[in-house]
Backbone as XML, in Angstrom:
<?xml version="1.0"?>
<chain id="A" units="angstrom">
  <residue number="1" name="MET">
    <atom name="N" x="57.761" y="76.525" z="-4.015"/>
    <atom name="CA" x="58.958" y="75.868" z="-4.506"/>
    <atom name="C" x="58.806" y="75.665" z="-6.006"/>
  </residue>
  <residue number="2" name="THR">
    <atom name="N" x="59.930" y="75.795" z="-6.687"/>
    <atom name="CA" x="59.938" y="75.644" z="-8.131"/>
    <atom name="C" x="61.089" y="74.735" z="-8.522"/>
  </residue>
  <residue number="3" name="SER">
    <atom name="N" x="61.279" y="74.555" z="-9.803"/>
    <atom name="CA" x="62.381" y="73.734" z="-10.265"/>
    <atom name="C" x="62.945" y="74.331" z="-11.539"/>
  </residue>
  <residue number="4" name="ILE">
    <atom name="N" x="64.225" y="74.069" z="-11.759"/>
    <atom name="CA" x="64.885" y="74.608" z="-12.941"/>
    <atom name="C" x="65.937" y="73.627" z="-13.425"/>
  </residue>
  <residue number="5" name="GLY">
    <atom name="N" x="66.011" y="73.493" z="-14.753"/>
    <atom name="CA" x="67.069" y="72.720" z="-15.378"/>
    <atom name="C" x="68.008" y="73.686" z="-16.081"/>
  </residue>
  <residue number="6" name="TYR">
    <atom name="N" x="69.287" y="73.390" z="-16.072"/>
    <atom name="CA" x="70.242" y="74.317" z="-16.668"/>
    <atom name="C" x="70.564" y="73.986" z="-18.126"/>
  </residue>
  <residue number="7" name="GLU">
    <atom name="N" x="69.887" y="73.007" z="-18.689"/>
    <atom name="CA" x="70.103" y="72.648" z="-20.084"/>
    <atom name="C" x="69.862" y="73.876" z="-20.981"/>
  </residue>
  <residue number="8" name="GLY">
    <atom name="N" x="70.819" y="74.165" z="-21.830"/>
    <atom name="CA" x="70.684" y="75.292" z="-22.755"/>
    <atom name="C" x="71.169" y="76.623" z="-22.202"/>
  </residue>
  <residue number="9" name="TYR">
    <atom name="N" x="71.523" y="76.676" z="-20.943"/>
    <atom name="CA" x="72.003" y="77.923" z="-20.333"/>
    <atom name="C" x="73.524" y="77.950" z="-20.290"/>
  </residue>
  <residue number="10" name="ASP">
    <atom name="N" x="74.082" y="79.146" z="-20.306"/>
    <atom name="CA" x="75.459" y="79.314" z="-19.863"/>
    <atom name="C" x="75.354" y="79.783" z="-18.417"/>
  </residue>
  <residue number="11" name="ILE">
    <atom name="N" x="76.454" y="79.770" z="-17.688"/>
    <atom name="CA" x="76.379" y="80.060" z="-16.255"/>
    <atom name="C" x="75.865" y="81.471" z="-15.989"/>
  </residue>
  <residue number="12" name="GLY">
    <atom name="N" x="76.276" y="82.443" z="-16.788"/>
    <atom name="CA" x="75.818" y="83.818" z="-16.576"/>
    <atom name="C" x="74.324" y="83.963" z="-16.764"/>
  </residue>
  <residue number="13" name="GLY">
    <atom name="N" x="73.798" y="83.396" z="-17.832"/>
    <atom name="CA" x="72.361" y="83.460" z="-18.090"/>
    <atom name="C" x="71.550" y="82.724" z="-17.045"/>
  </residue>
  <residue number="14" name="PHE">
    <atom name="N" x="72.092" y="81.610" z="-16.592"/>
    <atom name="CA" x="71.409" y="80.832" z="-15.564"/>
    <atom name="C" x="71.307" y="81.630" z="-14.269"/>
  </residue>
  <residue number="15" name="VAL">
    <atom name="N" x="72.431" y="82.160" z="-13.818"/>
    <atom name="CA" x="72.453" y="82.918" z="-12.563"/>
    <atom name="C" x="71.538" y="84.137" z="-12.668"/>
  </residue>
  <residue number="16" name="GLU">
    <atom name="N" x="71.560" y="84.812" z="-13.808"/>
    <atom name="CA" x="70.686" y="85.972" z="-13.997"/>
    <atom name="C" x="69.216" y="85.564" z="-13.912"/>
  </residue>
  <residue number="17" name="GLY">
    <atom name="N" x="68.865" y="84.445" z="-14.545"/>
    <atom name="CA" x="67.486" y="83.962" z="-14.499"/>
    <atom name="C" x="67.038" y="83.601" z="-13.092"/>
  </residue>
  <residue number="18" name="VAL">
    <atom name="N" x="67.931" y="82.982" z="-12.332"/>
    <atom name="CA" x="67.632" y="82.625" z="-10.936"/>
    <atom name="C" x="67.353" y="83.895" z="-10.138"/>
  </residue>
  <residue number="19" name="LYS">
    <atom name="N" x="68.203" y="84.874" z="-10.300"/>
    <atom name="CA" x="68.054" y="86.129" z="-9.553"/>
    <atom name="C" x="66.757" y="86.845" z="-9.942"/>
  </residue>
  <residue number="20" name="ILE">
    <atom name="N" x="66.480" y="86.941" z="-11.243"/>
    <atom name="CA" x="65.263" y="87.603" z="-11.719"/>
    <atom name="C" x="64.012" y="86.907" z="-11.174"/>
  </residue>
  <residue number="21" name="ALA">
    <atom name="N" x="64.076" y="85.584" z="-11.060"/>
    <atom name="CA" x="62.930" y="84.806" z="-10.562"/>
    <atom name="C" x="62.738" y="84.955" z="-9.054"/>
  </residue>
  <residue number="22" name="GLY">
    <atom name="N" x="63.660" y="85.617" z="-8.386"/>
    <atom name="CA" x="63.520" y="85.806" z="-6.945"/>
    <atom name="C" x="63.895" y="84.595" z="-6.120"/>
  </residue>
  <residue number="23" name="ILE">
    <atom name="N" x="64.597" y="83.660" z="-6.731"/>
    <atom name="CA" x="65.035" y="82.462" z="-6.020"/>
    <atom name="C" x="66.202" y="82.844" z="-5.120"/>
  </residue>
  <residue number="24" name="ASP">
    <atom name="N" x="66.152" y="82.417" z="-3.868"/>
    <atom name="CA" x="67.267" y="82.726" z="-2.974"/>
    <atom name="C" x="67.955" y="81.479" z="-2.425"/>
  </residue>
  <residue number="25" name="LEU">
    <atom name="N" x="67.491" y="80.288" z="-2.835"/>
    <atom name="CA" x="68.146" y="79.046" z="-2.450"/>
    <atom name="C" x="67.970" y="78.045" z="-3.584"/>
  </residue>
  <residue number="26" name="VAL">
    <atom name="N" x="69.090" y="77.558" z="-4.110"/>
    <atom name="CA" x="69.066" y="76.523" z="-5.141"/>
    <atom name="C" x="69.455" y="75.208" z="-4.482"/>
  </residue>
  <residue number="27" name="ALA">
    <atom name="N" x="68.558" y="74.234" z="-4.560"/>
    <atom name="CA" x="68.788" y="72.902" z="-4.000"/>
    <atom name="C" x="69.101" y="71.957" z="-5.155"/>
  </residue>
  <residue number="28" name="ASP">
    <atom name="N" x="70.352" y="71.592" z="-5.265"/>
    <atom name="CA" x="70.846" y="70.734" z="-6.337"/>
    <atom name="C" x="70.472" y="69.291" z="-6.004"/>
  </residue>
  <residue number="29" name="VAL">
    <atom name="N" x="69.643" y="68.679" z="-6.848"/>
    <atom name="CA" x="69.196" y="67.308" z="-6.604"/>
    <atom name="C" x="69.852" y="66.321" z="-7.570"/>
  </residue>
  <residue number="30" name="ARG">
    <atom name="N" x="71.016" y="66.699" z="-8.089"/>
    <atom name="CA" x="71.800" y="65.764" z="-8.902"/>
    <atom name="C" x="72.532" y="64.809" z="-7.959"/>
  </residue>
  <residue number="31" name="LEU">
    <atom name="N" x="72.618" y="63.560" z="-8.347"/>
    <atom name="CA" x="73.343" y="62.580" z="-7.541"/>
    <atom name="C" x="74.804" y="63.004" z="-7.408"/>
  </residue>
  <residue number="32" name="THR">
    <atom name="N" x="75.394" y="63.353" z="-8.527"/>
    <atom name="CA" x="76.782" y="63.809" z="-8.560"/>
    <atom name="C" x="76.784" y="65.210" z="-9.167"/>
  </residue>
  <residue number="33" name="PRO">
    <atom name="N" x="77.144" y="66.214" z="-8.396"/>
    <atom name="CA" x="77.053" y="67.600" z="-8.874"/>
    <atom name="C" x="78.237" y="68.008" z="-9.753"/>
  </residue>
  <residue number="34" name="LEU">
    <atom name="N" x="78.434" y="67.247" z="-10.820"/>
    <atom name="CA" x="79.473" y="67.543" z="-11.800"/>
    <atom name="C" x="78.807" y="67.797" z="-13.135"/>
  </residue>
  <residue number="35" name="SER">
    <atom name="N" x="79.435" y="68.623" z="-13.948"/>
    <atom name="CA" x="78.872" y="68.913" z="-15.256"/>
    <atom name="C" x="79.981" y="69.162" z="-16.254"/>
  </residue>
  <residue number="36" name="ARG">
    <atom name="N" x="79.749" y="68.765" z="-17.482"/>
    <atom name="CA" x="80.670" y="69.102" z="-18.569"/>
    <atom name="C" x="80.496" y="70.556" z="-18.977"/>
  </residue>
  <residue number="37" name="LYS">
    <atom name="N" x="79.378" y="71.136" z="-18.605"/>
    <atom name="CA" x="79.130" y="72.550" z="-18.910"/>
    <atom name="C" x="79.876" y="73.412" z="-17.901"/>
  </residue>
  <residue number="38" name="GLN">
    <atom name="N" x="80.692" y="74.294" z="-18.419"/>
    <atom name="CA" x="81.508" y="75.133" z="-17.549"/>
    <atom name="C" x="80.632" y="75.934" z="-16.584"/>
  </residue>
  <residue number="39" name="GLY">
    <atom name="N" x="81.005" y="75.874" z="-15.303"/>
    <atom name="CA" x="80.333" y="76.648" z="-14.271"/>
    <atom name="C" x="79.223" y="75.918" z="-13.549"/>
  </residue>
  <residue number="40" name="PHE">
    <atom name="N" x="78.862" y="74.714" z="-13.998"/>
    <atom name="CA" x="77.722" y="74.029" z="-13.403"/>
    <atom name="C" x="78.098" y="72.870" z="-12.483"/>
  </residue>
  <residue number="41" name="SER">
    <atom name="N" x="79.373" y="72.711" z="-12.182"/>
    <atom name="CA" x="79.773" y="71.760" z="-11.157"/>
    <atom name="C" x="79.603" y="72.430" z="-9.800"/>
  </residue>
  <residue number="42" name="LYS">
    <atom name="N" x="79.572" y="71.640" z="-8.766"/>
    <atom name="CA" x="79.204" y="72.102" z="-7.421"/>
    <atom name="C" x="79.922" y="73.379" z="-6.987"/>
  </residue>
  <residue number="43" name="ARG">
    <atom name="N" x="81.222" y="73.397" z="-7.019"/>
    <atom name="CA" x="81.967" y="74.557" z="-6.507"/>
    <atom name="C" x="81.728" y="75.805" z="-7.370"/>
  </residue>
  <residue number="44" name="GLY">
    <atom name="N" x="81.849" y="75.669" z="-8.680"/>
    <atom name="CA" x="81.658" y="76.815" z="-9.567"/>
    <atom name="C" x="80.246" y="77.373" z="-9.492"/>
  </residue>
  <residue number="45" name="LEU">
    <atom name="N" x="79.272" y="76.486" z="-9.462"/>
    <atom name="CA" x="77.880" y="76.916" z="-9.378"/>
    <atom name="C" x="77.600" y="77.592" z="-8.044"/>
  </residue>
  <residue number="46" name="GLY">
    <atom name="N" x="78.077" y="76.990" z="-6.972"/>
    <atom name="CA" x="77.887" y="77.588" z="-5.648"/>
    <atom name="C" x="78.511" y="78.967" z="-5.564"/>
  </residue>
  <residue number="47" name="ASP">
    <atom name="N" x="79.722" y="79.116" z="-6.134"/>
    <atom name="CA" x="80.394" y="80.417" z="-6.122"/>
    <atom name="C" x="79.625" y="81.454" z="-6.948"/>
  </residue>
  <residue number="48" name="ALA">
    <atom name="N" x="79.192" y="81.053" z="-8.151"/>
    <atom name="CA" x="78.468" y="81.985" z="-9.035"/>
    <atom name="C" x="77.152" y="82.439" z="-8.408"/>
  </residue>
  <residue number="49" name="LEU">
    <atom name="N" x="76.432" y="81.513" z="-7.802"/>
    <atom name="CA" x="75.174" y="81.875" z="-7.140"/>
    <atom name="C" x="75.443" y="82.745" z="-5.911"/>
  </residue>
  <residue number="50" name="GLY">
    <atom name="N" x="76.468" y="82.394" z="-5.164"/>
    <atom name="CA" x="76.815" y="83.161" z="-3.971"/>
    <atom name="C" x="77.144" y="84.613" z="-4.277"/>
  </residue>
  <residue number="51" name="GLU">
    <atom name="N" x="77.733" y="84.866" z="-5.435"/>
    <atom name="CA" x="78.078" y="86.231" z="-5.829"/>
    <atom name="C" x="76.852" y="87.132" z="-5.979"/>
  </residue>
  <residue number="52" name="VAL">
    <atom name="N" x="75.692" y="86.527" z="-6.218"/>
    <atom name="CA" x="74.456" y="87.326" z="-6.335"/>
    <atom name="C" x="73.531" y="87.100" z="-5.138"/>
  </residue>
  <residue number="53" name="GLY">
    <atom name="N" x="74.072" y="86.527" z="-4.062"/>
    <atom name="CA" x="73.303" y="86.376" z="-2.830"/>
    <atom name="C" x="72.359" y="85.197" z="-2.794"/>
  </residue>
  <residue number="54" name="VAL">
    <atom name="N" x="72.596" y="84.195" z="-3.657"/>
    <atom name="CA" x="71.742" y="83.007" z="-3.685"/>
    <atom name="C" x="72.506" y="81.854" z="-3.038"/>
  </residue>
  <residue number="55" name="ARG">
    <atom name="N" x="71.867" y="81.217" z="-2.090"/>
    <atom name="CA" x="72.457" y="80.084" z="-1.380"/>
    <atom name="C" x="72.379" y="78.829" z="-2.247"/>
  </residue>
  <residue number="56" name="TYR">
    <atom name="N" x="73.414" y="78.009" z="-2.195"/>
    <atom name="CA" x="73.472" y="76.751" z="-2.932"/>
    <atom name="C" x="73.602" y="75.600" z="-1.934"/>
  </residue>
  <residue number="57" name="GLU">
    <atom name="N" x="72.781" y="74.571" z="-2.110"/>
    <atom name="CA" x="72.857" y="73.363" z="-1.281"/>
    <atom name="C" x="72.758" y="72.139" z="-2.187"/>
  </residue>
  <residue number="58" name="HIS">
    <atom name="N" x="73.583" y="71.151" z="-1.925"/>
    <atom name="CA" x="73.521" y="69.895" z="-2.677"/>
    <atom name="C" x="72.832" y="68.842" z="-1.819"/>
  </residue>
  <residue number="59" name="LEU">
    <atom name="N" x="71.812" y="68.209" z="-2.380"/>
    <atom name="CA" x="71.061" y="67.164" z="-1.674"/>
    <atom name="C" x="71.258" y="65.826" z="-2.396"/>
  </residue>
  <residue number="60" name="ARG">
    <atom name="N" x="72.406" y="65.239" z="-2.210"/>
    <atom name="CA" x="72.759" y="63.975" z="-2.869"/>
    <atom name="C" x="71.703" y="62.883" z="-2.684"/>
  </residue>
  <residue number="61" name="PRO">
    <atom name="N" x="71.091" y="62.738" z="-1.506"/>
    <atom name="CA" x="70.106" y="61.663" z="-1.338"/>
    <atom name="C" x="68.893" y="61.784" z="-2.266"/>
  </residue>
  <residue number="62" name="LEU">
    <atom name="N" x="68.704" y="62.928" z="-2.900"/>
    <atom name="CA" x="67.579" y="63.096" z="-3.827"/>
    <atom name="C" x="67.995" y="62.913" z="-5.282"/>
  </residue>
  <residue number="63" name="GLY">
    <atom name="N" x="69.238" y="62.488" z="-5.497"/>
    <atom name="CA" x="69.712" y="62.257" z="-6.862"/>
    <atom name="C" x="69.051" y="61.037" z="-7.488"/>
  </residue>
  <residue number="64" name="ASN">
    <atom name="N" x="69.002" y="61.044" z="-8.802"/>
    <atom name="CA" x="68.425" y="59.942" z="-9.572"/>
    <atom name="C" x="69.561" y="59.021" z="-10.007"/>
  </residue>
  <residue number="65" name="ALA">
    <atom name="N" x="69.442" y="57.740" z="-9.716"/>
    <atom name="CA" x="70.486" y="56.770" z="-10.047"/>
    <atom name="C" x="70.775" y="56.767" z="-11.550"/>
  </residue>
  <residue number="66" name="LYS">
    <atom name="N" x="72.037" y="56.637" z="-11.885"/>
    <atom name="CA" x="72.472" y="56.691" z="-13.282"/>
    <atom name="C" x="71.688" y="55.726" z="-14.179"/>
  </residue>
  <residue number="67" name="GLU">
    <atom name="N" x="71.455" y="54.516" z="-13.690"/>
    <atom name="CA" x="70.756" y="53.522" z="-14.502"/>
    <atom name="C" x="69.268" y="53.845" z="-14.687"/>
  </residue>
  <residue number="68" name="ASN">
    <atom name="N" x="68.731" y="54.734" z="-13.867"/>
    <atom name="CA" x="67.320" y="55.101" z="-13.980"/>
    <atom name="C" x="67.095" y="56.306" z="-14.902"/>
  </residue>
  <residue number="69" name="ARG">
    <atom name="N" x="68.116" y="57.079" z="-15.155"/>
    <atom name="CA" x="67.969" y="58.312" z="-15.944"/>
    <atom name="C" x="67.453" y="58.090" z="-17.357"/>
  </residue>
  <residue number="70" name="PRO">
    <atom name="N" x="67.926" y="57.068" z="-18.082"/>
    <atom name="CA" x="67.413" y="56.881" z="-19.451"/>
    <atom name="C" x="65.901" y="56.649" z="-19.510"/>
  </residue>
  <residue number="71" name="LEU">
    <atom name="N" x="65.326" y="56.113" z="-18.451"/>
    <atom name="CA" x="63.879" y="55.873" z="-18.439"/>
    <atom name="C" x="63.103" y="57.182" z="-18.483"/>
  </residue>
  <residue number="72" name="PHE">
    <atom name="N" x="63.663" y="58.242" z="-17.919"/>
    <atom name="CA" x="63.007" y="59.548" z="-17.935"/>
    <atom name="C" x="63.025" y="60.160" z="-19.332"/>
  </residue>
  <residue number="73" name="ALA">
    <atom name="N" x="64.006" y="59.798" z="-20.132"/>
    <atom name="CA" x="64.138" y="60.357" z="-21.475"/>
    <atom name="C" x="63.372" y="59.545" z="-22.515"/>
  </residue>
  <residue number="74" name="GLY">
    <atom name="N" x="63.080" y="58.293" z="-22.210"/>
    <atom name="CA" x="62.456" y="57.411" z="-23.189"/>
    <atom name="C" x="60.977" y="57.176" z="-22.947"/>
  </residue>
  <residue number="75" name="SER">
    <atom name="N" x="60.512" y="56.083" z="-23.486"/>
    <atom name="CA" x="59.082" y="55.761" z="-23.405"/>
    <atom name="C" x="58.702" y="55.107" z="-22.080"/>
  </residue>
  <residue number="76" name="ASP">
    <atom name="N" x="59.682" y="54.808" z="-21.239"/>
    <atom name="CA" x="59.412" y="54.170" z="-19.950"/>
    <atom name="C" x="59.401" y="55.176" z="-18.807"/>
  </residue>
  <residue number="77" name="LEU">
    <atom name="N" x="58.913" y="56.366" z="-19.067"/>
    <atom name="CA" x="58.923" y="57.443" z="-18.077"/>
    <atom name="C" x="58.261" y="57.023" z="-16.774"/>
  </residue>
  <residue number="78" name="GLU">
    <atom name="N" x="57.104" y="56.390" z="-16.846"/>
    <atom name="CA" x="56.399" y="56.016" z="-15.611"/>
    <atom name="C" x="57.171" y="54.972" z="-14.814"/>
  </residue>
  <residue number="79" name="VAL">
    <atom name="N" x="57.867" y="54.076" z="-15.486"/>
    <atom name="CA" x="58.709" y="53.100" z="-14.787"/>
    <atom name="C" x="59.823" y="53.846" z="-14.060"/>
  </residue>
  <residue number="80" name="GLY">
    <atom name="N" x="60.453" y="54.789" z="-14.742"/>
    <atom name="CA" x="61.511" y="55.583" z="-14.121"/>
    <atom name="C" x="61.015" y="56.369" z="-12.927"/>
  </residue>
  <residue number="81" name="ARG">
    <atom name="N" x="59.829" y="56.953" z="-13.074"/>
    <atom name="CA" x="59.258" y="57.729" z="-11.976"/>
    <atom name="C" x="58.982" y="56.824" z="-10.771"/>
  </residue>
  <residue number="82" name="GLU">
    <atom name="N" x="58.459" y="55.636" z="-10.984"/>
    <atom name="CA" x="58.168" y="54.712" z="-9.884"/>
    <atom name="C" x="59.450" y="54.226" z="-9.211"/>
  </residue>
  <residue number="83" name="ARG">
    <atom name="N" x="60.458" y="53.920" z="-10.010"/>
    <atom name="CA" x="61.738" y="53.493" z="-9.424"/>
    <atom name="C" x="62.342" y="54.623" z="-8.593"/>
  </residue>
  <residue number="84" name="TYR">
    <atom name="N" x="62.264" y="55.828" z="-9.122"/>
    <atom name="CA" x="62.807" y="56.955" z="-8.372"/>
    <atom name="C" x="62.000" y="57.182" z="-7.093"/>
  </residue>
  <residue number="85" name="ARG">
    <atom name="N" x="60.681" y="57.117" z="-7.200"/>
    <atom name="CA" x="59.821" y="57.295" z="-6.026"/>
    <atom name="C" x="60.192" y="56.274" z="-4.939"/>
  </residue>
  <residue number="86" name="ALA">
    <atom name="N" x="60.491" y="55.045" z="-5.334"/>
    <atom name="CA" x="60.890" y="54.017" z="-4.365"/>
    <atom name="C" x="62.205" y="54.406" z="-3.683"/>
  </residue>
  <residue number="87" name="SER">
    <atom name="N" x="63.095" y="55.058" z="-4.413"/>
    <atom name="CA" x="64.376" y="55.466" z="-3.817"/>
    <atom name="C" x="64.199" y="56.551" z="-2.762"/>
  </residue>
  <residue number="88" name="LEU">
    <atom name="N" x="63.077" y="57.225" z="-2.787"/>
    <atom name="CA" x="62.814" y="58.285" z="-1.811"/>
    <atom name="C" x="62.359" y="57.742" z="-0.459"/>
  </residue>
  <residue number="89" name="ARG">
    <atom name="N" x="62.276" y="56.446" z="-0.340"/>
    <atom name="CA" x="61.851" y="55.834" z="0.925"/>
    <atom name="C" x="63.015" y="55.601" z="1.893"/>
  </residue>
  <residue number="90" name="THR">
    <atom name="N" x="64.243" y="55.866" z="1.471"/>
    <atom name="CA" x="65.388" y="55.673" z="2.363"/>
    <atom name="C" x="65.373" y="56.749" z="3.442"/>
  </residue>
  <residue number="91" name="PRO">
    <atom name="N" x="65.960" y="56.456" z="4.590"/>
    <atom name="CA" x="66.022" y="57.474" z="5.649"/>
    <atom name="C" x="66.746" y="58.748" z="5.191"/>
  </residue>
  <residue number="92" name="GLU">
    <atom name="N" x="67.787" y="58.597" z="4.380"/>
    <atom name="CA" x="68.537" y="59.764" z="3.898"/>
    <atom name="C" x="67.687" y="60.637" z="2.984"/>
  </residue>
  <residue number="93" name="ALA">
    <atom name="N" x="66.941" y="60.009" z="2.088"/>
    <atom name="CA" x="66.070" y="60.774" z="1.192"/>
    <atom name="C" x="64.935" y="61.434" z="1.978"/>
  </residue>
  <residue number="94" name="ARG">
    <atom name="N" x="64.373" y="60.723" z="2.940"/>
    <atom name="CA" x="63.299" y="61.309" z="3.756"/>
    <atom name="C" x="63.816" y="62.532" z="4.514"/>
  </residue>
  <residue number="95" name="ALA">
    <atom name="N" x="65.048" y="62.440" z="5.024"/>
    <atom name="CA" x="65.645" y="63.579" z="5.737"/>
    <atom name="C" x="65.867" y="64.754" z="4.791"/>
  </residue>
  <residue number="96" name="ALA">
    <atom name="N" x="66.286" y="64.480" z="3.558"/>
    <atom name="CA" x="66.492" y="65.554" z="2.578"/>
    <atom name="C" x="65.167" y="66.214" z="2.206"/>
  </residue>
  <residue number="97" name="LEU">
    <atom name="N" x="64.120" y="65.423" z="2.057"/>
    <atom name="CA" x="62.790" y="65.991" z="1.773"/>
    <atom name="C" x="62.325" y="66.864" z="2.939"/>
  </residue>
  <residue number="98" name="LYS">
    <atom name="N" x="62.586" y="66.404" z="4.146"/>
    <atom name="CA" x="62.228" y="67.189" z="5.334"/>
    <atom name="C" x="63.004" y="68.505" z="5.347"/>
  </residue>
  <residue number="99" name="GLN">
    <atom name="N" x="64.272" y="68.463" z="4.958"/>
    <atom name="CA" x="65.085" y="69.672" z="4.904"/>
    <atom name="C" x="64.501" y="70.662" z="3.893"/>
  </residue>
  <residue number="100" name="LEU">
    <atom name="N" x="64.070" y="70.166" z="2.742"/>
    <atom name="CA" x="63.440" y="71.036" z="1.745"/>
    <atom name="C" x="62.176" y="71.686" z="2.299"/>
  </residue>
  <residue number="101" name="THR">
    <atom name="N" x="61.383" y="70.904" z="3.016"/>
    <atom name="CA" x="60.164" y="71.430" z="3.629"/>
    <atom name="C" x="60.495" y="72.552" z="4.606"/>
  </residue>
  <residue number="102" name="PHE">
    <atom name="N" x="61.555" y="72.371" z="5.361"/>
    <atom name="CA" x="62.006" y="73.392" z="6.296"/>
    <atom name="C" x="62.478" y="74.645" z="5.552"/>
  </residue>
  <residue number="103" name="TRP">
    <atom name="N" x="63.321" y="74.466" z="4.547"/>
    <atom name="CA" x="63.861" y="75.608" z="3.799"/>
    <atom name="C" x="62.770" y="76.432" z="3.127"/>
  </residue>
  <residue number="104" name="ARG">
    <atom name="N" x="61.768" y="75.761" z="2.582"/>
    <atom name="CA" x="60.762" y="76.516" z="1.833"/>
    <atom name="C" x="59.879" y="77.393" z="2.726"/>
  </residue>
  <residue number="105" name="GLN">
    <atom name="N" x="59.974" y="77.238" z="4.025"/>
    <atom name="CA" x="59.245" y="78.118" z="4.933"/>
    <atom name="C" x="59.791" y="79.539" z="4.888"/>
  </residue>
  <residue number="106" name="ASP">
    <atom name="N" x="61.103" y="79.670" z="4.672"/>
    <atom name="CA" x="61.763" y="80.977" z="4.718"/>
    <atom name="C" x="62.443" y="81.387" z="3.418"/>
  </residue>
  <residue number="107" name="HIS">
    <atom name="N" x="62.411" y="80.519" z="2.412"/>
    <atom name="CA" x="63.147" y="80.795" z="1.174"/>
    <atom name="C" x="62.288" y="80.488" z="-0.045"/>
  </residue>
  <residue number="108" name="HIS">
    <atom name="N" x="62.633" y="81.148" z="-1.150"/>
    <atom name="CA" x="62.089" y="80.772" z="-2.452"/>
    <atom name="C" x="63.091" y="79.783" z="-3.032"/>
  </residue>
  <residue number="109" name="VAL">
    <atom name="N" x="62.759" y="78.500" z="-2.948"/>
    <atom name="CA" x="63.664" y="77.411" z="-3.295"/>
    <atom name="C" x="63.399" y="76.936" z="-4.718"/>
  </residue>
  <residue number="110" name="ALA">
    <atom name="N" x="64.481" y="76.663" z="-5.436"/>
    <atom name="CA" x="64.384" y="76.028" z="-6.749"/>
    <atom name="C" x="65.188" y="74.738" z="-6.719"/>
  </residue>
  <residue number="111" name="LEU">
    <atom name="N" x="64.563" y="73.644" z="-7.130"/>
    <atom name="CA" x="65.274" y="72.379" z="-7.292"/>
    <atom name="C" x="66.047" y="72.444" z="-8.598"/>
  </residue>
  <residue number="112" name="LEU">
    <atom name="N" x="67.264" y="71.965" z="-8.604"/>
    <atom name="CA" x="68.122" y="72.042" z="-9.778"/>
    <atom name="C" x="68.559" y="70.674" z="-10.266"/>
  </residue>
  <residue number="113" name="CYS">
    <atom name="N" x="68.496" y="70.503" z="-11.569"/>
    <atom name="CA" x="69.092" y="69.378" z="-12.268"/>
    <atom name="C" x="69.390" y="69.862" z="-13.685"/>
  </residue>
  <residue number="114" name="PHE">
    <atom name="N" x="69.832" y="68.986" z="-14.555"/>
    <atom name="CA" x="70.198" y="69.379" z="-15.909"/>
    <atom name="C" x="68.999" y="69.587" z="-16.836"/>
  </residue>
  <residue number="115" name="GLU">
    <atom name="N" x="68.071" y="68.650" z="-16.866"/>
    <atom name="CA" x="67.012" y="68.611" z="-17.867"/>
    <atom name="C" x="66.138" y="69.859" z="-17.860"/>
  </residue>
  <residue number="116" name="ARG">
    <atom name="N" x="65.915" y="70.403" z="-19.034"/>
    <atom name="CA" x="65.067" y="71.586" z="-19.177"/>
    <atom name="C" x="63.605" y="71.247" z="-18.870"/>
  </residue>
  <residue number="117" name="ASP">
    <atom name="N" x="63.135" y="70.106" z="-19.365"/>
    <atom name="CA" x="61.742" y="69.698" z="-19.213"/>
    <atom name="C" x="61.538" y="69.015" z="-17.857"/>
  </residue>
  <residue number="118" name="GLU">
    <atom name="N" x="60.896" y="69.723" z="-16.956"/>
    <atom name="CA" x="60.681" y="69.202" z="-15.602"/>
    <atom name="C" x="59.990" y="67.842" z="-15.611"/>
  </residue>
  <residue number="119" name="GLU">
    <atom name="N" x="59.065" y="67.630" z="-16.520"/>
    <atom name="CA" x="58.339" y="66.360" z="-16.559"/>
    <atom name="C" x="59.216" y="65.192" z="-16.967"/>
  </residue>
  <residue number="120" name="ARG">
    <atom name="N" x="60.343" y="65.469" z="-17.588"/>
    <atom name="CA" x="61.297" y="64.430" z="-17.988"/>
    <atom name="C" x="62.467" y="64.358" z="-17.014"/>
  </residue>
  <residue number="121" name="CYS">
    <atom name="N" x="62.250" y="64.872" z="-15.821"/>
    <atom name="CA" x="63.295" y="64.907" z="-14.801"/>
    <atom name="C" x="62.723" y="64.437" z="-13.465"/>
  </residue>
  <residue number="122" name="HIS">
    <atom name="N" x="63.575" y="63.871" z="-12.653"/>
    <atom name="CA" x="63.139" y="63.401" z="-11.335"/>
    <atom name="C" x="62.711" y="64.556" z="-10.426"/>
  </residue>
  <residue number="123" name="ARG">
    <atom name="N" x="63.047" y="65.814" z="-10.778"/>
    <atom name="CA" x="62.594" y="66.955" z="-9.979"/>
    <atom name="C" x="61.080" y="66.952" z="-9.838"/>
  </residue>
  <residue number="124" name="SER">
    <atom name="N" x="60.386" y="66.529" z="-10.890"/>
    <atom name="CA" x="58.913" y="66.517" z="-10.840"/>
    <atom name="C" x="58.397" y="65.581" z="-9.754"/>
  </residue>
  <residue number="125" name="VAL">
    <atom name="N" x="59.090" y="64.477" z="-9.544"/>
    <atom name="CA" x="58.682" y="63.527" z="-8.498"/>
    <atom name="C" x="58.945" y="64.127" z="-7.119"/>
  </residue>
  <residue number="126" name="VAL">
    <atom name="N" x="60.074" y="64.807" z="-6.975"/>
    <atom name="CA" x="60.366" y="65.472" z="-5.696"/>
    <atom name="C" x="59.269" y="66.480" z="-5.380"/>
  </residue>
  <residue number="127" name="LEU">
    <atom name="N" x="58.881" y="67.277" z="-6.366"/>
    <atom name="CA" x="57.813" y="68.266" z="-6.142"/>
    <atom name="C" x="56.504" y="67.590" z="-5.766"/>
  </residue>
  <residue number="128" name="GLU">
    <atom name="N" x="56.191" y="66.461" z="-6.403"/>
    <atom name="CA" x="54.974" y="65.710" z="-6.041"/>
    <atom name="C" x="55.042" y="65.229" z="-4.599"/>
  </residue>
  <residue number="129" name="GLU">
    <atom name="N" x="56.185" y="64.740" z="-4.198"/>
    <atom name="CA" x="56.351" y="64.252" z="-2.817"/>
    <atom name="C" x="56.171" y="65.377" z="-1.793"/>
  </residue>
  <residue number="130" name="LEU">
    <atom name="N" x="56.561" y="66.576" z="-2.173"/>
    <atom name="CA" x="56.462" y="67.706" z="-1.251"/>
    <atom name="C" x="55.081" y="68.365" z="-1.258"/>
  </residue>
  <residue number="131" name="ALA">
    <atom name="N" x="54.280" y="68.047" z="-2.262"/>
    <atom name="CA" x="52.950" y="68.681" z="-2.387"/>
    <atom name="C" x="51.990" y="68.216" z="-1.308"/>
  </residue>
</chain>
């Protein structure tokens, strides 16, 4: 399993990169799958990926709460990571993590969010939980 942020990409370049990397399932871990960047909202992204044979799934229970996001960008990264880790204890988040574990048995899965730097994104915590 890998992770990818779409920061700095246009939709065409992003989809091409996903395909070249051999990813066949993109698991969107944004709380709300909307974007100001054209093509990166749930429907547009799912359609663009589908055109090249890549499955798109949104896992809302793995989203990072809006109030916790600034901690990942600032000097309180570890506080943000701990708060996010605590949010993964809900039954819904546990079920989503289990679903990822199931998918990765048969797919090359990439976790998706906006941030380019995985370490500054909650995707890194999801990967730690799955390790």
